[in-house]
BAVEX-420288 format. One record per residue (C-alpha): residue number from 1; x, y, z. Coordinates in Angstrom, 2 decimals. Layout:
N
+-----+---------+---------+---------+
|  nr |      c1 |      c2 |      c3 |
+-----+---------+---------+---------+
| NUM |       X |       Y |       Z |
...
+-----+---------+---------+---------+
REM end
This chain:
391
+-----+---------+---------+---------+
|  nr |      c1 |      c2 |      c3 |
+-----+---------+---------+---------+
|   1 |   82.73 |  117.96 |   82.26 |
|   2 |   82.47 |  115.56 |   84.57 |
|   3 |   81.55 |  115.41 |   88.51 |
|   4 |   83.74 |  113.91 |   91.08 |
|   5 |   81.48 |  110.73 |   92.90 |
|   6 |   81.77 |  109.48 |   96.29 |
|   7 |   81.52 |  106.12 |   95.18 |
|   8 |   84.93 |  106.56 |   92.88 |
|   9 |   87.15 |  107.59 |   95.89 |
|  10 |   89.65 |  105.01 |   96.06 |
|  11 |   92.17 |  105.08 |   99.06 |
|  12 |   95.05 |  103.33 |  100.10 |
|  13 |   98.13 |  102.98 |  102.17 |
|  14 |  101.82 |  102.01 |  102.43 |
|  15 |  103.92 |  102.42 |  105.06 |
|  16 |  107.30 |  104.05 |  104.59 |
|  17 |  110.68 |  102.83 |  105.40 |
|  18 |  111.68 |  106.13 |  107.35 |
|  19 |  110.89 |  109.88 |  107.57 |
|  20 |  110.38 |  111.43 |  104.04 |
|  21 |  110.85 |  107.41 |  102.66 |
|  22 |  107.92 |  106.50 |  100.37 |
|  23 |  109.46 |  103.16 |   99.57 |
|  24 |  109.10 |  102.00 |   95.31 |
|  25 |  106.16 |   98.94 |   96.03 |
|  26 |  102.42 |   99.22 |   95.65 |
|  27 |  100.10 |  100.97 |   98.11 |
|  28 |   97.12 |   98.26 |   99.62 |
|  29 |   93.33 |   99.78 |   99.34 |
|  30 |   91.67 |  100.49 |  102.06 |
|  31 |   87.79 |   99.63 |  102.39 |
|  32 |   86.02 |  102.56 |  103.36 |
|  33 |   82.84 |  104.35 |  104.00 |
|  34 |   83.60 |  108.23 |  104.24 |
|  35 |   85.49 |  110.16 |  106.37 |
|  36 |   88.22 |  113.31 |  105.25 |
|  37 |   90.99 |  113.26 |  103.08 |
|  38 |   92.28 |  116.98 |  103.54 |
|  39 |   95.00 |  119.98 |  105.08 |
|  40 |   92.87 |  122.37 |  107.18 |
|  41 |   94.52 |  125.78 |  106.70 |
|  42 |   95.60 |  127.68 |  109.83 |
|  43 |   95.26 |  131.51 |  108.77 |
|  44 |   95.86 |  135.34 |  110.78 |
|  45 |   94.28 |  138.08 |  110.18 |
|  46 |   96.26 |  141.16 |  109.60 |
|  47 |   95.62 |  143.58 |  112.66 |
|  48 |   96.88 |  146.18 |  110.53 |
|  49 |   95.10 |  149.63 |  110.76 |
|  50 |   94.26 |  151.43 |  106.70 |
|  51 |   92.75 |  154.40 |  107.74 |
|  52 |   89.70 |  152.98 |  105.72 |
|  53 |   87.81 |  150.86 |  108.66 |
|  54 |   88.91 |  148.03 |  107.01 |
|  55 |   90.58 |  144.48 |  108.09 |
|  56 |   93.82 |  143.63 |  106.21 |
|  57 |   94.69 |  140.26 |  104.46 |
|  58 |   94.77 |  136.85 |  105.38 |
|  59 |   97.77 |  135.31 |  105.52 |
|  60 |   98.31 |  131.56 |  106.25 |
|  61 |  100.31 |  130.43 |  108.93 |
|  62 |  100.29 |  126.77 |  108.62 |
|  63 |   98.99 |  123.64 |  106.88 |
|  64 |   97.62 |  120.74 |  108.90 |
|  65 |   97.64 |  117.30 |  106.64 |
|  66 |   94.51 |  114.62 |  108.39 |
|  67 |   92.77 |  112.11 |  107.09 |
|  68 |   89.71 |  110.76 |  109.10 |
|  69 |   89.21 |  106.83 |  107.34 |
|  70 |   85.46 |  105.78 |  108.32 |
|  71 |   85.10 |  101.89 |  107.89 |
|  72 |   83.46 |   98.65 |  108.74 |
|  73 |   85.88 |   96.22 |  109.93 |
|  74 |   86.92 |   93.22 |  108.42 |
|  75 |   90.04 |   90.98 |  108.88 |
|  76 |   93.46 |   91.66 |  107.00 |
|  77 |   92.24 |   94.75 |  105.76 |
|  78 |   93.92 |   97.33 |  108.51 |
|  79 |   96.61 |   95.31 |  109.82 |
|  80 |   99.06 |   97.64 |  109.13 |
|  81 |   97.57 |  100.79 |  110.13 |
|  82 |   96.80 |   98.69 |  113.53 |
|  83 |  100.39 |   98.12 |  113.90 |
|  84 |  101.04 |  102.55 |  113.75 |
|  85 |   98.08 |  102.80 |  115.92 |
|  86 |  100.34 |   99.98 |  118.54 |
|  87 |  103.54 |  101.55 |  117.51 |
|  88 |  104.46 |   97.97 |  117.40 |
|  89 |  104.46 |   94.93 |  114.98 |
|  90 |  102.90 |   91.75 |  114.88 |
|  91 |  104.13 |   88.18 |  116.33 |
|  92 |  105.71 |   85.80 |  114.70 |
|  93 |  102.42 |   83.58 |  113.34 |
|  94 |  101.30 |   80.47 |  114.86 |
|  95 |  100.45 |   77.85 |  112.62 |
|  96 |  100.20 |   74.65 |  114.40 |
|  97 |   98.82 |   71.61 |  112.30 |
|  98 |   98.86 |   68.23 |  114.36 |
|  99 |   96.47 |   65.38 |  114.40 |
| 100 |   97.61 |   63.93 |  117.51 |
| 101 |   96.42 |   66.99 |  119.57 |
| 102 |   93.26 |   66.42 |  122.56 |
| 103 |   91.26 |   69.03 |  124.45 |
| 104 |   90.92 |   68.22 |  128.22 |
| 105 |   88.44 |   70.41 |  130.10 |
| 106 |   89.09 |   69.36 |  133.54 |
| 107 |   93.01 |   70.08 |  133.11 |
| 108 |   92.13 |   73.52 |  130.95 |
| 109 |   94.28 |   72.64 |  128.37 |
| 110 |   95.15 |   70.99 |  125.00 |
| 111 |   97.25 |   68.29 |  124.70 |
| 112 |  100.42 |   67.53 |  122.27 |
| 113 |  103.63 |   66.07 |  121.61 |
| 114 |  105.45 |   69.04 |  122.41 |
| 115 |  104.41 |   72.79 |  122.13 |
| 116 |  107.88 |   74.35 |  122.22 |
| 117 |  109.37 |   76.24 |  118.87 |
| 118 |  105.30 |   76.95 |  117.25 |
| 119 |  105.55 |   80.83 |  118.49 |
| 120 |  102.70 |   80.55 |  120.86 |
| 121 |  103.72 |   82.52 |  124.32 |
| 122 |  101.60 |   83.22 |  127.30 |
| 123 |   99.27 |   86.08 |  127.25 |
| 124 |   98.48 |   85.56 |  124.28 |
| 125 |   94.66 |   84.09 |  122.86 |
| 126 |   94.71 |   81.22 |  119.70 |
| 127 |   91.96 |   79.93 |  117.66 |
| 128 |   91.37 |   76.32 |  118.04 |
| 129 |   89.76 |   74.42 |  115.34 |
| 130 |   88.78 |   71.12 |  113.95 |
| 131 |   87.85 |   69.72 |  116.92 |
| 132 |   84.72 |   67.63 |  116.76 |
| 133 |   83.73 |   68.71 |  119.97 |
| 134 |   82.52 |   72.72 |  119.40 |
| 135 |   83.10 |   73.28 |  122.54 |
| 136 |   86.72 |   72.41 |  122.25 |
| 137 |   86.86 |   74.90 |  119.18 |
| 138 |   87.25 |   78.70 |  119.07 |
| 139 |   89.41 |   81.30 |  120.91 |
| 140 |   91.91 |   80.51 |  124.27 |
| 141 |   94.25 |   82.75 |  125.51 |
| 142 |   97.23 |   80.81 |  126.69 |
| 143 |   98.14 |   80.95 |  130.59 |
| 144 |  101.59 |   78.95 |  129.70 |
| 145 |  103.12 |   76.21 |  128.38 |
| 146 |  104.69 |   73.48 |  129.82 |
| 147 |  106.30 |   70.77 |  127.97 |
| 148 |  102.97 |   68.94 |  126.42 |
| 149 |  100.54 |   70.87 |  127.65 |
| 150 |   99.25 |   74.24 |  126.52 |
| 151 |   97.56 |   75.66 |  129.63 |
| 152 |   94.77 |   77.77 |  128.80 |
| 153 |   91.21 |   80.28 |  129.79 |
| 154 |   88.40 |   79.44 |  129.40 |
| 155 |   88.53 |   75.31 |  129.59 |
| 156 |   87.88 |   73.82 |  126.27 |
| 157 |   85.20 |   71.13 |  126.30 |
| 158 |   86.77 |   67.30 |  126.19 |
| 159 |   87.64 |   65.72 |  123.08 |
| 160 |   90.09 |   63.01 |  123.00 |
| 161 |   89.83 |   63.48 |  118.83 |
| 162 |   89.91 |   59.46 |  118.85 |
| 163 |   89.34 |   59.82 |  115.02 |
| 164 |   92.73 |   62.10 |  114.51 |
| 165 |   91.67 |   64.83 |  113.23 |
| 166 |   93.78 |   67.73 |  112.15 |
| 167 |   93.47 |   70.50 |  114.85 |
| 168 |   94.70 |   73.54 |  113.84 |
| 169 |   96.38 |   76.42 |  116.69 |
| 170 |   96.40 |   79.50 |  115.19 |
| 171 |   97.14 |   83.29 |  115.87 |
| 172 |   99.71 |   86.49 |  116.69 |
| 173 |   99.34 |   89.29 |  118.31 |
| 174 |  100.71 |   92.93 |  118.69 |
| 175 |  100.84 |   94.58 |  122.06 |
| 176 |  101.26 |   98.42 |  122.60 |
| 177 |  104.77 |   99.59 |  121.66 |
| 178 |  107.15 |  102.61 |  121.80 |
| 179 |  107.92 |  102.49 |  117.86 |
| 180 |  106.72 |  105.43 |  115.36 |
| 181 |  106.34 |  104.28 |  111.97 |
| 182 |  105.83 |  106.71 |  109.35 |
| 183 |  102.69 |  106.17 |  106.14 |
| 184 |  101.77 |  107.33 |  103.52 |
| 185 |   97.66 |  107.93 |  102.42 |
| 186 |   96.81 |  108.24 |   98.87 |
| 187 |   93.00 |  109.44 |   97.59 |
| 188 |   92.37 |  109.17 |   94.07 |
| 189 |   89.49 |  110.16 |   92.20 |
| 190 |   88.83 |  107.42 |   89.76 |
| 191 |   86.64 |  109.38 |   88.02 |
| 192 |   88.53 |  112.14 |   87.11 |
| 193 |   92.06 |  112.41 |   85.09 |
| 194 |   94.44 |  111.78 |   87.42 |
| 195 |   93.22 |  113.99 |   90.26 |
| 196 |   95.07 |  112.08 |   93.44 |
| 197 |   95.34 |  113.57 |   97.27 |
| 198 |   99.04 |  112.49 |   98.80 |
| 199 |   99.23 |  112.29 |  102.86 |
| 200 |  103.05 |  111.87 |  103.36 |
| 201 |  104.71 |  111.48 |  106.92 |
| 202 |  101.53 |  110.33 |  108.46 |
| 203 |  101.35 |  108.75 |  111.70 |
| 204 |   98.15 |  107.00 |  112.96 |
| 205 |   97.08 |  108.23 |  116.14 |
| 206 |   93.06 |  106.98 |  117.15 |
| 207 |   91.34 |  104.44 |  116.42 |
| 208 |   87.50 |  103.51 |  117.32 |
| 209 |   85.42 |  100.41 |  116.84 |
| 210 |   81.49 |  100.56 |  117.63 |
| 211 |   79.88 |   97.01 |  118.52 |
| 212 |   76.24 |   97.40 |  118.32 |
| 213 |   73.89 |   94.65 |  118.07 |
| 214 |   72.05 |   93.93 |  115.20 |
| 215 |   75.06 |   96.05 |  113.17 |
| 216 |   78.21 |   95.94 |  111.59 |
| 217 |   81.37 |   96.25 |  113.21 |
| 218 |   81.81 |  100.48 |  112.59 |
| 219 |   84.87 |  102.61 |  113.26 |
| 220 |   87.45 |  104.57 |  112.37 |
| 221 |   91.07 |  105.46 |  112.08 |
| 222 |   92.16 |  108.52 |  112.41 |
| 223 |   96.16 |  110.10 |  111.08 |
| 224 |   98.27 |  112.78 |  110.88 |
| 225 |  101.12 |  113.90 |  108.74 |
| 226 |  103.52 |  116.71 |  108.07 |
| 227 |  103.21 |  116.51 |  104.10 |
| 228 |   99.95 |  117.21 |  102.03 |
| 229 |  100.80 |  116.90 |   97.90 |
| 230 |   97.94 |  117.27 |   94.75 |
| 231 |  100.46 |  114.42 |   92.73 |
| 232 |   99.78 |  114.04 |   88.89 |
| 233 |  100.02 |  110.57 |   89.35 |
| 234 |  100.57 |  107.82 |   92.21 |
| 235 |  103.40 |  107.63 |   94.34 |
| 236 |  105.27 |  103.88 |   95.23 |
| 237 |  105.75 |  102.67 |   91.80 |
| 238 |  101.68 |  103.05 |   90.96 |
| 239 |  100.25 |  100.09 |   91.33 |
| 240 |   97.26 |   99.34 |   94.09 |
| 241 |   96.50 |   96.07 |   95.47 |
| 242 |   92.97 |   95.58 |   95.93 |
| 243 |   91.82 |   95.15 |   99.39 |
| 244 |   91.14 |   91.54 |  100.97 |
| 245 |   88.33 |   90.05 |   99.71 |
| 246 |   86.44 |   88.66 |  103.39 |
| 247 |   83.48 |   89.36 |  105.21 |
| 248 |   82.50 |   92.10 |  106.98 |
| 249 |   82.30 |   91.78 |  110.33 |
| 250 |   78.65 |   91.68 |  112.17 |
| 251 |   77.91 |   91.28 |  115.26 |
| 252 |   74.65 |   88.75 |  115.07 |
| 253 |   77.10 |   86.33 |  113.37 |
| 254 |   80.52 |   87.54 |  114.13 |
| 255 |   80.86 |   87.97 |  117.66 |
| 256 |   82.45 |   84.97 |  119.77 |
| 257 |   81.94 |   86.47 |  123.22 |
| 258 |   82.49 |   89.30 |  126.08 |
| 259 |   85.40 |   87.20 |  128.18 |
| 260 |   85.43 |   89.46 |  131.60 |
| 261 |   88.53 |   87.88 |  133.52 |
| 262 |   88.98 |   85.60 |  130.63 |
| 263 |   85.76 |   83.79 |  131.36 |
| 264 |   83.13 |   84.07 |  128.93 |
| 265 |   80.73 |   86.85 |  130.45 |
| 266 |   76.91 |   85.00 |  130.22 |
| 267 |   74.79 |   88.35 |  130.34 |
| 268 |   73.64 |   89.64 |  127.68 |
| 269 |   75.54 |   92.72 |  126.53 |
| 270 |   73.27 |   94.87 |  123.84 |
| 271 |   76.99 |   97.61 |  122.96 |
| 272 |   80.15 |   97.92 |  123.37 |
| 273 |   82.45 |  100.14 |  122.36 |
| 274 |   86.54 |  100.84 |  122.42 |
| 275 |   88.57 |  103.96 |  121.70 |
| 276 |   92.65 |  103.97 |  121.82 |
| 277 |   94.43 |  107.16 |  121.35 |
| 278 |   98.04 |  107.96 |  120.88 |
| 279 |   97.73 |  111.28 |  121.63 |
| 280 |   99.85 |  112.70 |  119.06 |
| 281 |  100.69 |  116.20 |  118.81 |
| 282 |  101.74 |  118.59 |  115.90 |
| 283 |  105.87 |  119.25 |  115.98 |
| 284 |  105.97 |  123.39 |  114.18 |
| 285 |  108.78 |  124.84 |  113.44 |
| 286 |  110.15 |  128.24 |  112.12 |
| 287 |  110.56 |  128.82 |  108.63 |
| 288 |  108.13 |  125.36 |  107.87 |
| 289 |  104.27 |  126.10 |  107.13 |
| 290 |  103.97 |  122.37 |  107.68 |
| 291 |  104.68 |  120.59 |  110.36 |
| 292 |  108.26 |  119.36 |  111.02 |
| 293 |  107.56 |  116.18 |  112.68 |
| 294 |  104.58 |  114.50 |  114.72 |
| 295 |  105.02 |  113.15 |  118.15 |
| 296 |  103.11 |  110.34 |  119.73 |
| 297 |  102.22 |  110.86 |  123.46 |
| 298 |  100.69 |  107.39 |  125.57 |
| 299 |   97.55 |  105.65 |  125.07 |
| 300 |   94.88 |  106.11 |  126.35 |
| 301 |   92.46 |  103.18 |  126.20 |
| 302 |   88.54 |  103.92 |  126.97 |
| 303 |   85.64 |  102.87 |  125.94 |
| 304 |   82.07 |  101.86 |  127.33 |
| 305 |   79.94 |   98.91 |  127.69 |
| 306 |   75.72 |   98.49 |  127.64 |
| 307 |   74.55 |   95.42 |  129.70 |
| 308 |   70.77 |   94.44 |  130.97 |
| 309 |   70.17 |   94.93 |  134.12 |
| 310 |   69.28 |   91.56 |  136.12 |
| 311 |   70.09 |   90.05 |  139.21 |
| 312 |   73.76 |   88.81 |  138.05 |
| 313 |   75.11 |   92.07 |  136.69 |
| 314 |   73.82 |   93.78 |  139.66 |
| 315 |   75.44 |   91.89 |  142.07 |
| 316 |   78.76 |   92.18 |  139.68 |
| 317 |   79.28 |   94.82 |  137.08 |
| 318 |   77.52 |   96.89 |  139.60 |
| 319 |   79.51 |   96.30 |  142.45 |
| 320 |   82.60 |   96.36 |  139.87 |
| 321 |   81.71 |  100.06 |  139.29 |
| 322 |   80.86 |  100.91 |  143.19 |
| 323 |   83.77 |   99.42 |  144.59 |
| 324 |   86.04 |  100.49 |  142.21 |
| 325 |   87.67 |   97.01 |  141.26 |
| 326 |   89.68 |   96.67 |  138.64 |
| 327 |   89.49 |   93.72 |  135.85 |
| 328 |   90.41 |   92.64 |  132.47 |
| 329 |   87.84 |   92.15 |  129.37 |
| 330 |   88.20 |   90.98 |  126.04 |
| 331 |   86.12 |   90.66 |  123.26 |
| 332 |   86.40 |   88.23 |  119.85 |
| 333 |   84.91 |   88.27 |  116.63 |
| 334 |   85.55 |   85.98 |  113.86 |
| 335 |   83.92 |   85.84 |  110.63 |
| 336 |   82.46 |   82.45 |  108.29 |
| 337 |   85.99 |   81.86 |  107.27 |
| 338 |   88.12 |   81.68 |  110.66 |
| 339 |   89.65 |   85.56 |  110.13 |
| 340 |   88.96 |   87.22 |  112.68 |
| 341 |   90.61 |   89.61 |  116.41 |
| 342 |   90.83 |   89.25 |  119.60 |
| 343 |   90.69 |   92.57 |  121.11 |
| 344 |   91.86 |   93.15 |  125.39 |
| 345 |   91.96 |   95.32 |  127.49 |
| 346 |   93.71 |   93.62 |  130.88 |
| 347 |   93.41 |   96.04 |  133.22 |
| 348 |   90.85 |   98.41 |  133.23 |
| 349 |   88.24 |  100.60 |  135.95 |
| 350 |   85.01 |  101.52 |  135.50 |
| 351 |   84.36 |  105.32 |  135.28 |
| 352 |   80.65 |  106.23 |  135.10 |
| 353 |   77.54 |  104.51 |  135.17 |
| 354 |   74.55 |  107.16 |  135.61 |
| 355 |   71.87 |  104.92 |  136.49 |
| 356 |   69.59 |  106.28 |  133.74 |
| 357 |   65.82 |  105.54 |  134.04 |
| 358 |   64.01 |  104.97 |  131.02 |
| 359 |   60.12 |  106.34 |  130.32 |
| 360 |   57.23 |  103.44 |  130.66 |
| 361 |   58.14 |  100.19 |  128.85 |
| 362 |   61.65 |   99.57 |  128.50 |
| 363 |   64.88 |   97.32 |  129.64 |
| 364 |   66.80 |   98.82 |  131.84 |
| 365 |   70.70 |   99.19 |  131.28 |
| 366 |   73.68 |   99.25 |  132.76 |
| 367 |   75.72 |  101.83 |  131.33 |
| 368 |   79.29 |  101.64 |  131.99 |
| 369 |   82.58 |  103.70 |  130.99 |
| 370 |   85.59 |  102.62 |  131.56 |
| 371 |   89.34 |  103.41 |  131.13 |
| 372 |   92.30 |  100.95 |  130.59 |
| 373 |   95.62 |  101.20 |  132.22 |
| 374 |   99.21 |   99.05 |  132.21 |
| 375 |   98.15 |   95.38 |  133.25 |
| 376 |   99.89 |   91.72 |  133.15 |
| 377 |   99.79 |   90.02 |  129.71 |
| 378 |  101.68 |   87.37 |  129.81 |
| 379 |  104.96 |   88.21 |  131.59 |
| 380 |  104.50 |   92.16 |  130.37 |
| 381 |  103.22 |   95.27 |  131.48 |
| 382 |  100.89 |   96.44 |  128.55 |
| 383 |   97.34 |   98.27 |  128.14 |
| 384 |   96.33 |   96.87 |  125.13 |
| 385 |   96.00 |   93.37 |  122.92 |
| 386 |   95.08 |   92.52 |  119.46 |
| 387 |   95.18 |   88.88 |  118.51 |
| 388 |   94.43 |   88.21 |  115.54 |
| 389 |   94.00 |   85.25 |  112.75 |
| 390 |   94.00 |   85.22 |  109.07 |
| 391 |   93.71 |   82.45 |  106.58 |
+-----+---------+---------+---------+
REM end
């Protein structure tokens, strides 16, 4: 009899059109590295006195569908789930292609005929490519739009583009909101005969990212559902769309910068972590072994920074911790095809720095924990913004 192999597990997801409403569409495969996918049971043991010195039987009182998908971060793959986490939707794509765009370092801007009607909004990060001067390419935060001028931070390197190169300005963003979509998640053992687990009416509650030096960017996404089935066939229309064939993001080739108050941080960072938690809660009701629904709470954004201690980081980051100074932080990732993300917390406070003293012959690090709170993004007050570029 064949035995299930972990390398033959396929996980796929589909955004529902509403509660208990799975559309007749193809699920999308998710690249994963493991995790969990089940329905832990809650039981109560009877306290009835039997007279024979034995306890009464167990009674099932709850069934809690939930999944944790461990991942290696890649562009495009998790965008639908990010919408669930952020309780919002991605903005319309910016896709400007023009040979007349120039870069101005002193003015900290890009100039074109007009930026009107291109879906560019203040506060978002856009990706620029095509300039001969590499310093004019990369991720830039839009501070304002003034007719022909796109004012950005950090300042791009000068490039008059006299060769009329085709310049691309691309991107879209998502900011935390209050919409709460549902998802169906499906796990299939491809080496067995129609052995499928299905979690329905799930909400995305938590995302973790770990960005460590000389490593793949890893993380996890957690979903909490209300319905758990073992169907004999796939849900939706029965089809599975393959996950996007894109590079796995790593921190040696693909980290394009850590930004403090929108300027590139020139200190050496060893690691960075980010957790976004929407604090999901089960809403239970009489007559139901599964939850009636899943409620969502307020966004808690937190993380950590590990930075080499130098004169500069002492004077900057350690003083920020001591003085309880609040500031913005962002980090950018981009694969060799130009696909990637900027994760930005517009207002954080450093909440802990234990002052660790290592043993002999070690580097001394600043180990900084931080928490996010609402800050200004464009003309909005938000806790987390994620910007992307997808070719």
